[in-house]
C-alpha positions as CSV (number, residue, x, y, z in Angstrom):
1,M,47.2,66.0,13.2
2,D,49.0,63.1,11.5
3,T,47.9,59.9,13.2
4,N,51.0,58.1,11.7
5,D,53.4,60.5,13.4
6,P,55.8,58.5,15.4
7,N,55.9,61.3,17.9
8,N,52.3,60.5,18.9
9,P,52.5,56.9,20.1
10,G,49.8,57.5,22.8
11,Q,47.1,58.4,20.2
12,N,47.9,55.2,18.1
13,D,47.6,53.0,21.2
14,D,44.1,54.5,21.9
15,E,43.0,53.8,18.4
16,L,44.2,50.2,18.7
17,D,42.4,49.8,22.0
18,T,39.1,51.1,20.5
19,T,39.4,48.8,17.5
20,A,40.0,45.8,19.7
21,A,37.0,46.7,21.9
22,T,34.8,47.1,18.9
23,N,35.9,43.7,17.5
24,K,35.2,42.0,20.9
25,A,31.8,43.6,21.1
26,Q,30.9,42.3,17.6
27,E,32.1,38.8,18.6
28,D,30.0,38.9,21.8
29,D,27.0,39.9,19.7
30,K,27.5,37.0,17.3
31,S,28.0,34.6,20.2
32,G,24.9,35.9,21.9
33,E,22.8,35.4,18.7
34,G,24.1,31.8,18.4
35,E,23.1,31.0,21.9
36,K,19.7,32.5,21.3
37,A,19.2,30.4,18.2
38,K,20.1,27.3,20.1
39,A,17.8,28.2,22.9
40,T,14.8,28.6,20.4
41,E,15.3,25.2,18.7
42,I,12.5,22.8,19.5
43,P,13.4,19.2,20.4
44,A,12.1,16.6,17.9
45,D,10.1,14.7,20.5
46,V,8.5,17.9,21.8
47,L,7.6,18.9,18.2
48,K,6.2,15.5,17.4
49,K,4.1,15.5,20.6
50,A,2.7,18.9,19.7
51,V,1.8,17.8,16.2
52,D,0.1,14.6,17.5
53,E,-1.9,16.6,19.9
54,A,-2.9,19.0,17.2
55,L,-4.0,16.2,14.9
56,A,-5.8,14.2,17.6
57,P,-9.1,16.0,17.3
58,I,-9.1,15.7,13.5
59,K,-8.3,12.0,13.7
60,A,-11.1,11.5,16.3
61,K,-13.6,13.2,14.0
62,L,-12.5,11.1,11.0
63,D,-12.8,7.9,13.0
64,D,-16.2,8.9,14.2
65,A,-17.3,9.8,10.7
66,Y,-16.2,6.4,9.4
67,T,-17.9,4.6,12.2
68,K,-21.2,6.4,11.5
69,R,-20.9,5.7,7.8
70,D,-20.3,2.0,8.5
71,E,-23.3,1.9,10.9
72,A,-25.5,3.7,8.3
73,L,-24.5,1.2,5.6
74,A,-25.2,-1.7,7.9
75,K,-28.6,-0.3,8.9
76,S,-29.4,0.4,5.2
77,A,-28.6,-3.2,4.2
78,E,-30.6,-4.6,7.2
79,H,-33.5,-2.3,6.3
80,E,-33.3,-3.5,2.6
81,Q,-33.4,-7.1,3.7
82,K,-36.4,-6.6,5.9
83,V,-38.3,-4.9,3.1
84,K,-37.5,-7.9,0.8
85,D,-38.6,-10.3,3.5
86,I,-41.9,-8.4,4.1
87,E,-42.6,-8.3,0.3
88,R,-42.0,-12.0,0.0
89,E,-44.3,-12.7,2.9
90,R,-47.0,-10.5,1.3
91,M,-46.6,-12.5,-1.9
92,R,-47.1,-15.8,-0.1
93,E,-50.2,-14.4,1.7
94,Q,-51.5,-13.6,-1.8
95,G,-50.8,-17.1,-3.0
96,K,-47.8,-16.0,-5.2
97,E,-45.4,-18.6,-3.9
98,T,-43.7,-18.8,-7.3
99,E,-42.9,-15.1,-7.3
100,A,-41.6,-15.2,-3.7
101,L,-39.3,-18.1,-4.6
102,Q,-38.1,-16.3,-7.7
103,S,-37.2,-13.3,-5.5
104,E,-35.2,-15.5,-3.1
105,L,-33.5,-17.2,-6.0
106,E,-32.4,-13.9,-7.5
107,E,-31.0,-12.7,-4.2
108,L,-29.1,-16.0,-3.8
109,R,-27.7,-15.7,-7.3
110,A,-26.5,-12.1,-6.6
111,K,-24.7,-13.3,-3.4
112,D,-23.2,-16.2,-5.2
113,K,-22.0,-13.9,-8.0
114,T,-20.2,-11.8,-5.4
115,K,-18.6,-14.9,-3.9
116,D,-17.6,-16.2,-7.3
117,G,-15.9,-12.9,-8.1
118,K,-13.9,-13.1,-4.8
119,I,-13.0,-16.7,-5.5
120,I,-11.8,-15.9,-9.0
121,E,-9.7,-13.0,-7.7
122,L,-8.2,-15.2,-5.0
123,T,-7.3,-18.1,-7.4
124,R,-5.7,-15.6,-9.8
125,N,-3.7,-13.9,-7.0
126,M,-2.6,-17.2,-5.6
127,E,-1.4,-18.5,-9.0
128,V,0.6,-15.3,-9.7
129,N,2.1,-15.3,-6.2
130,S,3.2,-18.9,-6.6
131,M,5.2,-17.9,-9.7
132,L,6.6,-14.8,-8.2
133,A,7.9,-16.9,-5.3
134,G,10.8,-18.1,-7.5
135,L,11.9,-14.5,-8.3
136,E,14.3,-12.5,-6.2
137,F,13.0,-9.0,-5.8
138,R,14.9,-6.0,-4.3
139,N,12.3,-5.5,-1.7
140,D,8.6,-5.9,-0.9
141,K,7.7,-2.7,-2.7
142,S,9.2,-3.9,-6.0
143,R,7.4,-7.3,-5.6
144,K,4.1,-5.5,-5.1
145,M,4.8,-3.4,-8.2
146,A,5.5,-6.5,-10.3
147,F,2.4,-8.3,-8.9
148,E,0.1,-5.3,-9.8
149,E,1.5,-4.9,-13.3
150,I,1.2,-8.6,-14.1
151,V,-2.3,-9.0,-12.7
152,G,-3.4,-5.9,-14.6
153,E,-2.4,-7.7,-17.9
154,L,-4.3,-11.0,-17.2
155,V,-7.6,-12.3,-18.7
156,Q,-9.4,-15.6,-18.1
157,D,-10.1,-17.9,-21.0
158,E,-13.2,-20.0,-21.5
159,N,-11.6,-22.8,-19.5
160,G,-10.9,-20.6,-16.5
161,N,-7.2,-20.4,-17.1
162,W,-5.3,-17.1,-16.6
163,K,-3.4,-15.8,-19.6
164,H,-1.9,-12.5,-20.9
165,K,-4.1,-10.3,-22.9
166,S,-2.1,-11.3,-26.0
167,G,-2.9,-15.0,-25.4
168,S,0.5,-15.8,-24.0
169,D,0.6,-18.5,-21.3
170,L,0.8,-17.1,-17.8
171,N,4.1,-18.9,-16.9
172,K,5.7,-17.5,-20.1
173,F,4.4,-14.0,-19.5
174,V,5.8,-14.0,-16.0
175,S,9.1,-15.4,-17.3
176,D,9.3,-12.8,-20.0
177,F,8.4,-10.0,-17.5
178,S,11.3,-11.0,-15.2
179,Q,13.8,-11.0,-18.1
180,D,12.7,-7.7,-19.6
181,E,15.5,-5.1,-19.2
182,D,12.9,-2.4,-18.4
183,N,11.9,-4.4,-15.3
184,S,15.4,-5.2,-14.1
185,F,15.2,-2.5,-11.4
186,L,12.7,-4.6,-9.6
187,F,15.0,-7.6,-9.1
188,K,18.3,-8.2,-7.2
189,S,21.3,-8.1,-9.4
190,K,23.1,-11.4,-9.8
191,E,26.7,-12.2,-10.8
192,S,26.9,-13.8,-14.2
193,S,27.8,-17.5,-14.2
194,G,29.1,-17.2,-17.8
195,A,26.0,-18.3,-19.6
196,G,22.2,-17.9,-19.6
197,S,20.1,-15.0,-18.4
198,L,20.8,-13.3,-15.2
199,S,17.1,-12.9,-14.3
200,P,15.7,-15.5,-12.0
201,K,13.1,-17.9,-13.4
202,P,9.6,-18.0,-12.0
203,S,8.5,-21.2,-10.4
204,S,5.5,-23.0,-11.8
205,P,2.6,-24.1,-9.7
206,S,2.7,-27.7,-8.4
207,A,1.8,-30.2,-11.1
208,N,-0.5,-32.2,-8.8
209,T,-2.7,-29.3,-7.9
210,G,-6.4,-29.6,-8.4
211,S,-9.2,-27.1,-8.9
212,L,-10.1,-24.9,-6.0
213,F,-13.7,-25.1,-7.2
214,E,-13.8,-28.6,-5.7
215,L,-14.2,-26.8,-2.4
216,S,-17.3,-24.9,-1.4
217,Q,-17.3,-21.2,-1.8
218,D,-17.5,-20.5,1.9
219,E,-14.6,-22.9,2.5
220,V,-12.3,-21.2,-0.1
221,L,-13.1,-17.7,1.4
222,K,-12.5,-18.9,4.9
223,R,-9.1,-20.5,4.0
224,A,-8.1,-17.4,2.1
225,Q,-8.8,-15.2,5.1
226,E,-6.9,-17.6,7.4
227,G,-4.0,-17.6,5.0
228,T,-4.2,-21.4,4.5
229,L,-5.6,-21.4,1.0
230,K,-3.6,-23.8,-1.1
231,K,-4.3,-25.5,-4.3
232,R,-5.3,-29.2,-4.0
């Protein structure tokens, strides 16, 4: 039977109704799938809480492991010191006072060497930071990158002054570093004034500063920890 026969309008209407019903069913299915997808989405705060709870036992175990490690190191150092003290006492009982004093002297020198190393590092960092203070970095991260790269290129001469490995003066090295095109991404861009370099100039340390070694080692370390360490 010809479905396009105009003499059979009833049959054409039935086919149209069937098609419409099918389309509606498909739309309902899609709508239902969308609602189901929304219903299965996990809120961000709920997900974060679940992750934190899952990681909590691992974090606790790590914290416990680090605590035990620190305690073990402290006990080891304490034990080592007791052994040294007992050995020196034995030397003195045997009349070997000179050997006992020599042992104490070597221990003090080792401790002083550690302190000297810390003081040298602090004075170097302070000097570099004083020069970086005159530069305008994009952010703290770029400043840290510049600091680490500059410090990694420094050596100390026989007079205790910090210089570039090439022998260049520290102030000149920092200035050249700030004006190097390869490092321009570290600094804030400035509008040209018509002349001169666009890169900011590093500030030099105060001219009336004295040597930090005028202070005792303990005093320098204490001030550095308090954040009050300044050149005098």
